[in-house]
PAZA-181203 format. One record per residue: residue in three letters; residue number from 1; x negated, y negated, z of N, C-alpha, C in turn. Coordinates in Angstrom, 2 decimals. Each point is the difference from the previous one (the first is absolute). Example, Ala and Ser with C-alpha at 12.3 -4.5 7.8 and 13.67 -1.06 7.14 Angstrom:
2
drenke->Ala, rodo->1, n_xx->-13.19, n_yy->5.69, n_zz->7.80, ca_xx->0.89, ca_yy->-1.19, ca_zz->0.00, c_xx->-0.90, c_yy->-1.20, c_zz->0.00
drenke->Ser, rodo->2, n_xx->0.35, n_yy->-1.05, n_zz->-0.72, ca_xx->-0.82, ca_yy->-1.19, ca_zz->0.06, c_xx->0.77, c_yy->-1.09, c_zz->0.73
//
This chain:
141
drenke->Met, rodo->1, n_xx->-0.33, n_yy->-5.95, n_zz->-14.81, ca_xx->-0.40, ca_yy->1.33, ca_zz->-0.06, c_xx->-0.93, c_yy->0.32, c_zz->-0.75
drenke->Val, rodo->2, n_xx->-1.19, n_yy->0.30, n_zz->-0.25, ca_xx->-0.53, ca_yy->1.24, ca_zz->-1.17, c_xx->0.20, c_yy->1.49, c_zz->0.68
drenke->Thr, rodo->3, n_xx->0.44, n_yy->0.55, n_zz->-1.20, ca_xx->-0.06, ca_yy->0.92, ca_zz->0.12, c_xx->-1.34, c_yy->0.68, c_zz->-0.24
drenke->Ser, rodo->4, n_xx->-0.48, n_yy->1.26, n_zz->0.09, ca_xx->-1.10, ca_yy->1.02, ca_zz->-0.21, c_xx->0.47, c_yy->1.01, c_zz->-0.46
drenke->Asn, rodo->5, n_xx->-1.45, n_yy->0.46, n_zz->-1.11, ca_xx->0.38, ca_yy->0.86, ca_zz->-0.98, c_xx->0.43, c_yy->1.21, c_zz->0.54
drenke->Asp, rodo->6, n_xx->-0.21, n_yy->0.10, n_zz->2.18, ca_xx->1.32, ca_yy->1.35, ca_zz->-0.10, c_xx->1.27, c_yy->-0.37, c_zz->0.55
drenke->Gly, rodo->7, n_xx->0.66, n_yy->-0.97, n_zz->-0.54, ca_xx->1.37, ca_yy->-0.44, ca_zz->0.32, c_xx->0.49, c_yy->-0.77, c_zz->1.39
drenke->Phe, rodo->8, n_xx->-1.42, n_yy->0.03, n_zz->0.46, ca_xx->0.61, ca_yy->-0.66, ca_zz->1.67, c_xx->-0.70, c_yy->-1.41, c_zz->-0.68
drenke->Asp, rodo->9, n_xx->0.79, n_yy->-0.20, n_zz->1.36, ca_xx->0.06, ca_yy->-1.82, ca_zz->-0.33, c_xx->-1.15, c_yy->0.03, c_zz->1.07
drenke->Ala, rodo->10, n_xx->-1.22, n_yy->-1.36, n_zz->-0.99, ca_xx->-1.36, ca_yy->-0.09, ca_zz->0.48, c_xx->0.14, c_yy->-1.23, c_zz->1.36
drenke->Pro, rodo->11, n_xx->-1.12, n_yy->0.03, n_zz->0.34, ca_xx->0.65, ca_yy->-1.33, ca_zz->1.06, c_xx->-0.23, c_yy->-0.79, c_zz->-0.42
drenke->Pro, rodo->12, n_xx->0.26, n_yy->-1.59, n_zz->0.38, ca_xx->0.28, ca_yy->-1.37, ca_zz->-0.67, c_xx->-1.82, c_yy->0.14, c_zz->0.94
drenke->Val, rodo->13, n_xx->-0.61, n_yy->-0.90, n_zz->-1.69, ca_xx->-1.07, ca_yy->-0.59, ca_zz->0.32, c_xx->-0.45, c_yy->-1.75, c_zz->0.70
drenke->Pro, rodo->14, n_xx->-0.21, n_yy->-0.09, n_zz->1.54, ca_xx->0.13, ca_yy->-0.82, ca_zz->0.77, c_xx->-0.96, c_yy->-1.09, c_zz->-1.17
drenke->Ala, rodo->15, n_xx->0.38, n_yy->-1.79, n_zz->-0.04, ca_xx->-0.88, ca_yy->-0.84, ca_zz->-0.29, c_xx->-1.90, c_yy->0.01, c_zz->-0.48
drenke->Pro, rodo->16, n_xx->-0.41, n_yy->-0.43, n_zz->0.48, ca_xx->-1.27, ca_yy->-0.58, ca_zz->-0.51, c_xx->0.06, c_yy->-0.24, c_zz->1.14
drenke->Ala, rodo->17, n_xx->-1.71, n_yy->-0.18, n_zz->1.04, ca_xx->0.34, ca_yy->-0.55, ca_zz->1.40, c_xx->-0.30, c_yy->-0.91, c_zz->-0.03
drenke->Ser, rodo->18, n_xx->-0.78, n_yy->-0.79, n_zz->-1.15, ca_xx->0.27, ca_yy->-1.70, ca_zz->-0.37, c_xx->1.29, c_yy->-0.14, c_zz->0.72
drenke->Glu, rodo->19, n_xx->1.49, n_yy->0.60, n_zz->-0.87, ca_xx->0.36, ca_yy->-0.66, ca_zz->0.15, c_xx->1.48, c_yy->-0.44, c_zz->1.04
drenke->Val, rodo->20, n_xx->-0.88, n_yy->1.00, n_zz->0.71, ca_xx->1.27, ca_yy->0.08, ca_zz->1.41, c_xx->-0.59, c_yy->-0.38, c_zz->1.26
drenke->Leu, rodo->21, n_xx->0.86, n_yy->-0.76, n_zz->0.44, ca_xx->-1.12, ca_yy->-1.15, ca_zz->1.15, c_xx->0.03, c_yy->1.30, c_zz->1.39
drenke->Pro, rodo->22, n_xx->-1.54, n_yy->-0.45, n_zz->0.72, ca_xx->0.63, ca_yy->1.25, ca_zz->1.10, c_xx->1.44, c_yy->-0.37, c_zz->1.11
drenke->Val, rodo->23, n_xx->0.05, n_yy->1.98, n_zz->0.05, ca_xx->1.61, ca_yy->-0.35, ca_zz->1.06, c_xx->-0.61, c_yy->1.11, c_zz->1.91
drenke->Thr, rodo->24, n_xx->0.35, n_yy->-0.63, n_zz->-0.07, ca_xx->-0.54, ca_yy->1.00, ca_zz->1.80, c_xx->1.27, c_yy->0.73, c_zz->0.53
drenke->Ile, rodo->25, n_xx->0.30, n_yy->1.33, n_zz->-0.15, ca_xx->1.66, ca_yy->0.43, ca_zz->0.63, c_xx->-0.74, c_yy->1.07, c_zz->1.10
drenke->Ser, rodo->26, n_xx->0.09, n_yy->-0.18, n_zz->1.78, ca_xx->-0.72, ca_yy->0.23, ca_zz->0.31, c_xx->0.26, c_yy->1.72, c_zz->0.40
drenke->Gly, rodo->27, n_xx->-0.73, n_yy->0.82, n_zz->0.43, ca_xx->0.25, ca_yy->0.89, ca_zz->-0.05, c_xx->-0.02, c_yy->1.26, c_zz->-1.33
drenke->Ala, rodo->28, n_xx->-0.43, n_yy->-0.33, n_zz->-0.92, ca_xx->0.26, ca_yy->0.16, ca_zz->-1.31, c_xx->-1.55, c_yy->0.75, c_zz->-0.48
drenke->Gly, rodo->29, n_xx->0.03, n_yy->1.63, n_zz->-0.23, ca_xx->-1.97, ca_yy->0.20, ca_zz->-0.31, c_xx->0.41, c_yy->0.58, c_zz->-1.35
drenke->Thr, rodo->30, n_xx->-1.02, n_yy->1.26, n_zz->0.30, ca_xx->0.57, ca_yy->1.61, ca_zz->-1.45, c_xx->-0.37, c_yy->0.28, c_zz->0.05
drenke->Ser, rodo->31, n_xx->1.58, n_yy->0.28, n_zz->0.89, ca_xx->-0.09, ca_yy->2.26, ca_zz->-0.03, c_xx->1.19, c_yy->0.32, c_zz->-1.05
drenke->Phe, rodo->32, n_xx->0.29, n_yy->-1.06, n_zz->-0.60, ca_xx->1.33, ca_yy->0.46, ca_zz->-1.12, c_xx->-1.73, c_yy->0.50, c_zz->-0.95
drenke->Thr, rodo->33, n_xx->-0.48, n_yy->0.30, n_zz->-0.98, ca_xx->-0.53, ca_yy->0.67, ca_zz->-0.49, c_xx->0.20, c_yy->0.35, c_zz->-0.49
drenke->Arg, rodo->34, n_xx->0.71, n_yy->1.49, n_zz->1.14, ca_xx->0.32, ca_yy->1.35, ca_zz->-0.09, c_xx->1.51, c_yy->-0.40, c_zz->-0.90
drenke->Met, rodo->35, n_xx->0.32, n_yy->-0.78, n_zz->-0.20, ca_xx->1.73, ca_yy->-0.66, ca_zz->-0.87, c_xx->-0.73, c_yy->0.34, c_zz->-1.36
drenke->Gln, rodo->36, n_xx->-0.75, n_yy->-0.92, n_zz->-0.55, ca_xx->-0.41, ca_yy->-0.10, ca_zz->-0.37, c_xx->-0.14, c_yy->1.10, c_zz->-0.88
drenke->Lys, rodo->37, n_xx->0.44, n_yy->1.57, n_zz->-0.05, ca_xx->-0.15, ca_yy->1.43, ca_zz->-0.63, c_xx->2.31, c_yy->0.24, c_zz->-0.50
drenke->Leu, rodo->38, n_xx->0.26, n_yy->-0.82, n_zz->1.25, ca_xx->1.13, ca_yy->0.48, ca_zz->-0.23, c_xx->0.70, c_yy->-0.30, c_zz->-1.15
drenke->Thr, rodo->39, n_xx->1.33, n_yy->-0.14, n_zz->-0.62, ca_xx->0.16, ca_yy->-0.51, ca_zz->-1.00, c_xx->1.37, c_yy->-1.16, c_zz->0.43
drenke->Glu, rodo->40, n_xx->0.62, n_yy->-0.46, n_zz->-1.05, ca_xx->0.29, ca_yy->-1.54, ca_zz->0.79, c_xx->1.81, c_yy->1.24, c_zz->0.29
drenke->Phe, rodo->41, n_xx->0.70, n_yy->1.74, n_zz->-0.41, ca_xx->0.69, ca_yy->0.03, ca_zz->0.42, c_xx->0.10, c_yy->0.41, c_zz->1.47
drenke->Gln, rodo->42, n_xx->-1.31, n_yy->0.91, n_zz->0.35, ca_xx->-0.17, ca_yy->-0.10, ca_zz->0.97, c_xx->-0.26, c_yy->-1.18, c_zz->0.70
drenke->Lys, rodo->43, n_xx->-0.66, n_yy->-0.78, n_zz->-0.18, ca_xx->0.26, ca_yy->-0.91, ca_zz->1.24, c_xx->1.29, c_yy->-0.75, c_zz->0.30
drenke->Asn, rodo->44, n_xx->0.90, n_yy->0.17, n_zz->-1.01, ca_xx->1.37, ca_yy->-0.60, ca_zz->0.43, c_xx->1.16, c_yy->1.36, c_zz->0.50
drenke->Ile, rodo->45, n_xx->-1.31, n_yy->0.84, n_zz->0.33, ca_xx->1.76, ca_yy->1.39, ca_zz->0.81, c_xx->-0.78, c_yy->-0.92, c_zz->1.12
drenke->Leu, rodo->46, n_xx->-1.46, n_yy->0.04, n_zz->0.54, ca_xx->-0.11, ca_yy->-0.75, ca_zz->0.99, c_xx->0.15, c_yy->-1.04, c_zz->0.35
drenke->Asn, rodo->47, n_xx->0.54, n_yy->-1.28, n_zz->-0.70, ca_xx->0.75, ca_yy->-1.06, ca_zz->0.26, c_xx->1.28, c_yy->0.62, c_zz->0.91
drenke->Val, rodo->48, n_xx->-0.06, n_yy->1.04, n_zz->-0.74, ca_xx->2.14, ca_yy->0.34, ca_zz->0.02, c_xx->0.23, c_yy->1.11, c_zz->1.60
drenke->Leu, rodo->49, n_xx->-1.81, n_yy->-0.19, n_zz->0.00, ca_xx->0.43, ca_yy->0.78, ca_zz->1.64, c_xx->-0.46, c_yy->-0.91, c_zz->1.04
drenke->Val, rodo->50, n_xx->0.01, n_yy->-1.23, n_zz->0.00, ca_xx->-0.91, ca_yy->-0.91, ca_zz->1.28, c_xx->1.60, c_yy->-0.26, c_zz->0.25
drenke->Gly, rodo->51, n_xx->0.22, n_yy->0.13, n_zz->1.44, ca_xx->0.46, ca_yy->-0.31, ca_zz->0.89, c_xx->0.51, c_yy->1.76, c_zz->0.45
drenke->Glu, rodo->52, n_xx->1.04, n_yy->0.09, n_zz->0.16, ca_xx->0.91, ca_yy->1.14, ca_zz->0.35, c_xx->-0.51, c_yy->1.33, c_zz->-1.13
drenke->Pro, rodo->53, n_xx->-0.61, n_yy->1.18, n_zz->1.10, ca_xx->0.08, ca_yy->1.18, ca_zz->-0.84, c_xx->0.68, c_yy->0.34, c_zz->-1.26
drenke->Lys, rodo->54, n_xx->-0.18, n_yy->0.75, n_zz->-0.90, ca_xx->1.29, ca_yy->0.29, ca_zz->-1.21, c_xx->0.52, c_yy->0.91, c_zz->-0.44
drenke->Tyr, rodo->55, n_xx->0.92, n_yy->0.68, n_zz->0.21, ca_xx->0.04, ca_yy->1.57, ca_zz->-1.26, c_xx->0.17, c_yy->-0.79, c_zz->-1.51
drenke->Gly, rodo->56, n_xx->-0.63, n_yy->1.71, n_zz->-0.41, ca_xx->-0.50, ca_yy->-0.22, ca_zz->-1.57, c_xx->0.92, c_yy->-1.00, c_zz->-0.88
drenke->Val, rodo->57, n_xx->1.12, n_yy->0.71, n_zz->0.28, ca_xx->1.36, ca_yy->-0.77, ca_zz->-0.65, c_xx->0.32, c_yy->-1.64, c_zz->0.62
drenke->Glu, rodo->58, n_xx->-0.30, n_yy->-0.32, n_zz->0.69, ca_xx->-0.29, ca_yy->-1.18, ca_zz->0.54, c_xx->-0.54, c_yy->-0.86, c_zz->-1.21
drenke->Val, rodo->59, n_xx->-1.55, n_yy->0.52, n_zz->0.18, ca_xx->-1.47, ca_yy->-0.69, ca_zz->-0.77, c_xx->0.57, c_yy->-0.01, c_zz->-1.13
drenke->Lys, rodo->60, n_xx->0.76, n_yy->0.90, n_zz->-0.70, ca_xx->-0.02, ca_yy->0.41, ca_zz->-1.28, c_xx->1.58, c_yy->-1.29, c_zz->-0.16
drenke->Lys, rodo->61, n_xx->0.89, n_yy->-0.03, n_zz->0.59, ca_xx->1.30, ca_yy->-0.49, ca_zz->-0.41, c_xx->-1.59, c_yy->-2.18, c_zz->-0.17
drenke->Ala, rodo->62, n_xx->-0.34, n_yy->-0.08, n_zz->0.67, ca_xx->-1.10, ca_yy->-0.87, ca_zz->0.35, c_xx->-0.37, c_yy->-0.68, c_zz->-1.04
drenke->Leu, rodo->63, n_xx->-0.42, n_yy->1.15, n_zz->-0.48, ca_xx->-1.03, ca_yy->0.01, ca_zz->-1.08, c_xx->0.90, c_yy->0.30, c_zz->-1.30
drenke->Glu, rodo->64, n_xx->1.00, n_yy->0.03, n_zz->-0.31, ca_xx->0.78, ca_yy->0.01, ca_zz->-0.78, c_xx->0.53, c_yy->-1.64, c_zz->-0.05
drenke->Glu, rodo->65, n_xx->0.20, n_yy->-0.50, n_zz->1.33, ca_xx->1.14, ca_yy->-1.37, ca_zz->-0.68, c_xx->-1.74, c_yy->-1.03, c_zz->-0.69
drenke->Tyr, rodo->66, n_xx->-0.56, n_yy->0.68, n_zz->1.19, ca_xx->-1.72, ca_yy->-1.11, ca_zz->-0.81, c_xx->0.39, c_yy->0.26, c_zz->-1.67
drenke->Tyr, rodo->67, n_xx->-0.65, n_yy->1.09, n_zz->-0.04, ca_xx->0.13, ca_yy->0.52, ca_zz->-2.00, c_xx->0.99, c_yy->-0.39, c_zz->-0.36
drenke->Gly, rodo->68, n_xx->1.02, n_yy->-0.04, n_zz->-0.17, ca_xx->1.47, ca_yy->-0.79, ca_zz->-0.49, c_xx->0.38, c_yy->1.61, c_zz->-0.36
drenke->Glu, rodo->69, n_xx->-1.21, n_yy->1.15, n_zz->0.01, ca_xx->1.03, ca_yy->1.13, ca_zz->-0.87, c_xx->-0.40, c_yy->1.69, c_zz->1.11
drenke->Glu, rodo->70, n_xx->-0.10, n_yy->0.25, n_zz->-0.26, ca_xx->0.11, ca_yy->1.70, ca_zz->0.73, c_xx->-1.56, c_yy->0.20, c_zz->0.10
drenke->Ile, rodo->71, n_xx->0.04, n_yy->0.31, n_zz->1.31, ca_xx->-1.39, ca_yy->0.67, ca_zz->0.11, c_xx->0.19, c_yy->2.02, c_zz->0.21
drenke->Asn, rodo->72, n_xx->-1.05, n_yy->0.15, n_zz->-0.55, ca_xx->0.19, ca_yy->2.05, ca_zz->-0.03, c_xx->-0.28, c_yy->0.39, c_zz->1.00
drenke->His, rodo->73, n_xx->0.31, n_yy->0.85, n_zz->0.59, ca_xx->-0.31, ca_yy->0.74, ca_zz->1.28, c_xx->-1.98, c_yy->0.80, c_zz->-0.40
drenke->Gly, rodo->74, n_xx->0.13, n_yy->0.39, n_zz->-1.44, ca_xx->-0.89, ca_yy->0.50, ca_zz->-0.44, c_xx->-1.81, c_yy->-0.77, c_zz->0.24
drenke->Arg, rodo->75, n_xx->1.05, n_yy->-1.57, n_zz->-0.32, ca_xx->-1.26, ca_yy->-0.90, ca_zz->0.30, c_xx->-0.26, c_yy->-0.93, c_zz->1.06
drenke->Leu, rodo->76, n_xx->1.09, n_yy->0.49, n_zz->1.37, ca_xx->0.04, ca_yy->-0.66, ca_zz->0.78, c_xx->-0.35, c_yy->0.65, c_zz->1.23
drenke->Tyr, rodo->77, n_xx->-0.03, n_yy->1.06, n_zz->0.38, ca_xx->-0.05, ca_yy->1.30, ca_zz->0.86, c_xx->-1.56, c_yy->-0.04, c_zz->-0.12
drenke->Pro, rodo->78, n_xx->-1.25, n_yy->1.05, n_zz->-0.72, ca_xx->-1.36, ca_yy->-0.08, ca_zz->-0.57, c_xx->-0.54, c_yy->-1.43, c_zz->0.39
drenke->Asn, rodo->79, n_xx->0.73, n_yy->-0.98, n_zz->-0.20, ca_xx->-1.08, ca_yy->-1.20, ca_zz->0.20, c_xx->0.34, c_yy->-0.21, c_zz->1.90
drenke->Leu, rodo->80, n_xx->1.24, n_yy->0.17, n_zz->0.27, ca_xx->0.15, ca_yy->0.24, ca_zz->1.32, c_xx->-1.11, c_yy->0.81, c_zz->1.08
drenke->Asp, rodo->81, n_xx->0.06, n_yy->1.00, n_zz->-0.81, ca_xx->-0.93, ca_yy->1.15, ca_zz->0.48, c_xx->-1.00, c_yy->-0.97, c_zz->0.31
drenke->Lys, rodo->82, n_xx->-1.00, n_yy->-0.46, n_zz->-1.55, ca_xx->-0.95, ca_yy->-0.46, ca_zz->-0.11, c_xx->-0.08, c_yy->-0.82, c_zz->1.08
drenke->Leu, rodo->83, n_xx->0.20, n_yy->-0.97, n_zz->-0.08, ca_xx->0.18, ca_yy->-0.76, ca_zz->1.29, c_xx->-0.90, c_yy->0.32, c_zz->1.51
drenke->Ala, rodo->84, n_xx->1.45, n_yy->1.01, n_zz->0.26, ca_xx->-0.47, ca_yy->0.70, ca_zz->1.17, c_xx->-1.56, c_yy->0.95, c_zz->0.07
drenke->Asp, rodo->85, n_xx->-0.19, n_yy->0.14, n_zz->-1.00, ca_xx->-1.08, ca_yy->0.71, ca_zz->-0.06, c_xx->-1.36, c_yy->-0.37, c_zz->0.12
drenke->Arg, rodo->86, n_xx->0.44, n_yy->-1.69, n_zz->-0.51, ca_xx->-1.30, ca_yy->-0.45, ca_zz->-0.02, c_xx->-0.11, c_yy->-1.10, c_zz->1.71
drenke->Gly, rodo->87, n_xx->1.07, n_yy->-0.28, n_zz->0.93, ca_xx->0.19, ca_yy->-0.51, ca_zz->1.35, c_xx->0.40, c_yy->-0.86, c_zz->-0.29
drenke->Tyr, rodo->88, n_xx->1.03, n_yy->-0.24, n_zz->-1.13, ca_xx->0.96, ca_yy->-1.21, ca_zz->0.41, c_xx->1.09, c_yy->-0.11, c_zz->0.28
drenke->Val, rodo->89, n_xx->0.71, n_yy->1.21, n_zz->-0.14, ca_xx->1.40, ca_yy->-0.28, ca_zz->-0.11, c_xx->0.15, c_yy->1.76, c_zz->1.67
drenke->Asp, rodo->90, n_xx->0.34, n_yy->-0.07, n_zz->0.90, ca_xx->0.02, ca_yy->0.81, ca_zz->0.73, c_xx->1.96, c_yy->0.65, c_zz->-0.48
drenke->Lys, rodo->91, n_xx->-0.27, n_yy->1.67, n_zz->0.12, ca_xx->1.59, ca_yy->0.64, ca_zz->-0.65, c_xx->-0.15, c_yy->0.47, c_zz->1.06
drenke->Leu, rodo->92, n_xx->1.43, n_yy->0.29, n_zz->0.63, ca_xx->0.94, ca_yy->0.58, ca_zz->0.96, c_xx->0.38, c_yy->0.70, c_zz->-0.69
drenke->Ser, rodo->93, n_xx->-0.09, n_yy->1.47, n_zz->-0.01, ca_xx->1.04, ca_yy->1.42, ca_zz->-0.15, c_xx->1.35, c_yy->-0.08, c_zz->1.09
drenke->Leu, rodo->94, n_xx->1.04, n_yy->-0.82, n_zz->-0.13, ca_xx->1.16, ca_yy->0.31, ca_zz->0.16, c_xx->1.16, c_yy->1.00, c_zz->0.28
drenke->Asp, rodo->95, n_xx->-0.43, n_yy->1.10, n_zz->-1.25, ca_xx->0.69, ca_yy->1.91, ca_zz->-0.16, c_xx->-0.76, c_yy->0.42, c_zz->-1.26
drenke->Asp, rodo->96, n_xx->0.05, n_yy->0.12, n_zz->-0.47, ca_xx->-0.48, ca_yy->1.39, ca_zz->-1.67, c_xx->0.32, c_yy->-1.44, c_zz->-0.68
drenke->Arg, rodo->97, n_xx->1.54, n_yy->-0.91, n_zz->0.14, ca_xx->-0.37, ca_yy->-0.40, ca_zz->-1.55, c_xx->0.01, c_yy->-1.54, c_zz->-0.28
drenke->Lys, rodo->98, n_xx->-0.52, n_yy->-0.57, n_zz->1.95, ca_xx->0.64, ca_yy->-1.37, ca_zz->-0.02, c_xx->-1.41, c_yy->-0.46, c_zz->1.01
drenke->Asn, rodo->99, n_xx->-0.81, n_yy->-1.44, n_zz->-0.50, ca_xx->-1.27, ca_yy->-0.03, ca_zz->0.28, c_xx->0.71, c_yy->-1.72, c_zz->0.16
drenke->Glu, rodo->100, n_xx->-1.08, n_yy->-0.46, n_zz->0.46, ca_xx->-0.14, ca_yy->-1.45, ca_zz->0.89, c_xx->-1.17, c_yy->0.00, c_zz->-0.05
drenke->Tyr, rodo->101, n_xx->-0.19, n_yy->-1.82, n_zz->-0.75, ca_xx->-1.36, ca_yy->-0.92, ca_zz->-0.39, c_xx->0.01, c_yy->-0.84, c_zz->0.61
drenke->Ala, rodo->102, n_xx->-0.91, n_yy->-0.39, n_zz->1.09, ca_xx->-0.80, ca_yy->-1.21, ca_zz->0.14, c_xx->-1.39, c_yy->0.10, c_zz->-0.48
drenke->Val, rodo->103, n_xx->-0.73, n_yy->-1.58, n_zz->0.39, ca_xx->-1.30, ca_yy->-0.55, ca_zz->-0.88, c_xx->-0.56, c_yy->-0.08, c_zz->1.38
drenke->Thr, rodo->104, n_xx->-1.00, n_yy->0.46, n_zz->-0.20, ca_xx->-0.82, ca_yy->0.91, ca_zz->1.14, c_xx->-0.61, c_yy->-2.18, c_zz->-0.09
drenke->Asp, rodo->105, n_xx->-1.17, n_yy->-0.01, n_zz->1.34, ca_xx->-0.38, ca_yy->-1.41, ca_zz->1.16, c_xx->-1.29, c_yy->0.25, c_zz->-1.24
drenke->Glu, rodo->106, n_xx->-0.23, n_yy->0.77, n_zz->0.01, ca_xx->-1.34, ca_yy->-0.56, ca_zz->-1.41, c_xx->0.29, c_yy->-0.85, c_zz->-0.98
drenke->Ala, rodo->107, n_xx->0.98, n_yy->1.44, n_zz->-0.56, ca_xx->0.75, ca_yy->-1.51, ca_zz->-1.60, c_xx->1.17, c_yy->-1.08, c_zz->0.28
drenke->Arg, rodo->108, n_xx->0.73, n_yy->0.44, n_zz->0.95, ca_xx->-0.26, ca_yy->-2.19, ca_zz->0.91, c_xx->-1.02, c_yy->-0.63, c_zz->-0.10
drenke->Ala, rodo->109, n_xx->-1.45, n_yy->-0.41, n_zz->0.61, ca_xx->-0.67, ca_yy->-0.47, ca_zz->0.18, c_xx->-0.48, c_yy->-0.08, c_zz->-1.93
drenke->Glu, rodo->110, n_xx->-0.27, n_yy->1.27, n_zz->-0.43, ca_xx->-0.34, ca_yy->0.42, ca_zz->-1.75, c_xx->0.95, c_yy->-1.41, c_zz->-0.76
drenke->Ile, rodo->111, n_xx->1.16, n_yy->-0.27, n_zz->0.22, ca_xx->1.24, ca_yy->-0.78, ca_zz->-1.02, c_xx->-0.37, c_yy->-1.13, c_zz->1.16
drenke->Arg, rodo->112, n_xx->0.01, n_yy->-0.56, n_zz->1.04, ca_xx->-0.11, ca_yy->-1.61, ca_zz->0.29, c_xx->-1.73, c_yy->-0.26, c_zz->-0.78
drenke->Asp, rodo->113, n_xx->-0.66, n_yy->0.86, n_zz->0.26, ca_xx->-1.22, ca_yy->-0.16, ca_zz->-0.68, c_xx->-0.10, c_yy->-0.27, c_zz->-1.98
drenke->Glu, rodo->114, n_xx->0.79, n_yy->0.28, n_zz->-0.50, ca_xx->0.09, ca_yy->-0.20, ca_zz->-1.15, c_xx->1.17, c_yy->-1.17, c_zz->-0.37
drenke->Ile, rodo->115, n_xx->0.36, n_yy->-0.08, n_zz->1.28, ca_xx->0.98, ca_yy->-1.01, ca_zz->-0.94, c_xx->-0.66, c_yy->-1.23, c_zz->0.42
drenke->Ala, rodo->116, n_xx->-0.59, n_yy->-0.14, n_zz->0.92, ca_xx->-0.94, ca_yy->-0.67, ca_zz->0.76, c_xx->-1.16, c_yy->-0.29, c_zz->-1.24
drenke->Trp, rodo->117, n_xx->0.11, n_yy->0.72, n_zz->-1.05, ca_xx->-1.85, ca_yy->0.17, ca_zz->-0.69, c_xx->1.25, c_yy->-1.79, c_zz->-1.03
drenke->Arg, rodo->118, n_xx->0.77, n_yy->1.30, n_zz->-0.50, ca_xx->1.02, ca_yy->-0.92, ca_zz->-0.90, c_xx->0.53, c_yy->-1.12, c_zz->-0.34
drenke->Val, rodo->119, n_xx->0.69, n_yy->-0.23, n_zz->1.70, ca_xx->-0.22, ca_yy->-2.34, ca_zz->0.27, c_xx->-1.16, c_yy->-0.15, c_zz->-0.44
drenke->Glu, rodo->120, n_xx->-1.12, n_yy->0.98, n_zz->0.61, ca_xx->-1.49, ca_yy->-1.36, ca_zz->-0.05, c_xx->-0.02, c_yy->0.58, c_zz->-1.61
drenke->Ser, rodo->121, n_xx->0.10, n_yy->0.40, n_zz->-0.80, ca_xx->0.14, ca_yy->0.01, ca_zz->-1.08, c_xx->0.70, c_yy->-1.08, c_zz->-0.92
drenke->Tyr, rodo->122, n_xx->0.97, n_yy->0.18, n_zz->0.01, ca_xx->1.42, ca_yy->-0.77, ca_zz->-0.52, c_xx->-0.13, c_yy->-1.50, c_zz->0.16
drenke->Ile, rodo->123, n_xx->0.09, n_yy->0.19, n_zz->1.63, ca_xx->1.20, ca_yy->-1.04, ca_zz->0.63, c_xx->-1.15, c_yy->-1.70, c_zz->0.14
drenke->Asp, rodo->124, n_xx->-0.44, n_yy->-0.91, n_zz->-0.61, ca_xx->-1.16, ca_yy->-0.56, ca_zz->0.31, c_xx->-0.19, c_yy->-1.80, c_zz->0.46
drenke->Gly, rodo->125, n_xx->1.95, n_yy->-0.32, n_zz->-0.08, ca_xx->0.31, ca_yy->-1.04, ca_zz->1.11, c_xx->-0.34, c_yy->-1.18, c_zz->-1.10
drenke->Ser, rodo->126, n_xx->0.38, n_yy->0.28, n_zz->-1.28, ca_xx->0.34, ca_yy->-0.85, ca_zz->-1.39, c_xx->1.49, c_yy->-0.57, c_zz->0.50
drenke->Asp, rodo->127, n_xx->0.75, n_yy->0.22, n_zz->0.20, ca_xx->0.89, ca_yy->-0.57, ca_zz->0.22, c_xx->0.77, c_yy->0.09, c_zz->1.23
drenke->Asp, rodo->128, n_xx->0.78, n_yy->-0.98, n_zz->0.44, ca_xx->0.72, ca_yy->0.09, ca_zz->1.68, c_xx->0.90, c_yy->0.87, c_zz->0.20
drenke->Arg, rodo->129, n_xx->0.23, n_yy->1.13, n_zz->-0.42, ca_xx->0.71, ca_yy->0.49, ca_zz->0.06, c_xx->-1.28, c_yy->1.17, c_zz->0.91
drenke->Glu, rodo->130, n_xx->-0.87, n_yy->0.49, n_zz->-1.18, ca_xx->-1.00, ca_yy->0.78, ca_zz->0.61, c_xx->-0.77, c_yy->-0.63, c_zz->1.41
drenke->Lys, rodo->131, n_xx->-0.19, n_yy->-1.27, n_zz->-0.13, ca_xx->-0.58, ca_yy->-0.10, ca_zz->1.00, c_xx->0.61, c_yy->-0.03, c_zz->1.36
drenke->Glu, rodo->132, n_xx->1.34, n_yy->-0.06, n_zz->0.28, ca_xx->0.83, ca_yy->0.23, ca_zz->0.77, c_xx->-0.41, c_yy->1.94, c_zz->0.31
drenke->Leu, rodo->133, n_xx->0.16, n_yy->0.31, n_zz->-1.02, ca_xx->-0.05, ca_yy->1.51, ca_zz->0.34, c_xx->-1.49, c_yy->0.46, c_zz->0.46
drenke->Leu, rodo->134, n_xx->-1.05, n_yy->-0.65, n_zz->-0.46, ca_xx->-1.64, ca_yy->0.22, ca_zz->0.36, c_xx->0.29, c_yy->-0.53, c_zz->1.95
drenke->Lys, rodo->135, n_xx->0.91, n_yy->-0.76, n_zz->0.26, ca_xx->-0.19, ca_yy->-0.61, ca_zz->1.37, c_xx->0.00, c_yy->0.61, c_zz->1.03
drenke->Ala, rodo->136, n_xx->2.20, n_yy->0.94, n_zz->-0.65, ca_xx->0.35, ca_yy->0.48, ca_zz->0.32, c_xx->-0.64, c_yy->1.63, c_zz->0.11
drenke->Ile, rodo->137, n_xx->-1.13, n_yy->0.42, n_zz->-0.42, ca_xx->-0.46, ca_yy->1.18, ca_zz->-0.12, c_xx->-0.97, c_yy->-0.36, c_zz->0.97
drenke->Asn, rodo->138, n_xx->-1.32, n_yy->-1.25, n_zz->-0.30, ca_xx->-0.63, ca_yy->-0.01, ca_zz->1.51, c_xx->0.22, c_yy->-0.82, c_zz->1.14
drenke->Gly, rodo->139, n_xx->1.39, n_yy->0.27, n_zz->-0.27, ca_xx->0.98, ca_yy->-0.61, ca_zz->1.61, c_xx->-0.38, c_yy->-1.42, c_zz->0.30
drenke->Glu, rodo->140, n_xx->0.28, n_yy->-0.23, n_zz->-0.69, ca_xx->-0.42, ca_yy->-2.02, ca_zz->-0.34, c_xx->1.23, c_yy->-0.59, c_zz->0.29
drenke->Lys, rodo->141, n_xx->0.61, n_yy->-1.27, n_zz->1.38, ca_xx->0.56, ca_yy->-0.38, ca_zz->-0.64, c_xx->0.20, c_yy->-1.57, c_zz->-0.66
//
């Protein structure tokens, strides 16, 4: 992963089109372009939230397991608020001190599209494992 001047991880650069075999993934679109403006940390928050809604402390714990270090409240909660403001996360207030967070349907669609783009960019079917993965993705037997 390349680090940009602002300290955030820059997205990987896809291989030139001449080096990648065409891959068709049914349902893949380009709605994830808004996600390109998210930091990797924000994308990881979304990954943690896929599934059932979670309390902030549950998100914090999952991220700490992933990163292998403590995640500051001052880093996590402002990013959760930004994701909510941008429509990626629903923030449900349970009481004065506790919120529950859930990924929105729009965010789920964008996550799927970004995953499809990454697969199309990196999986070229050059070995047996990749060929099997492409068949599975495309619903082939």
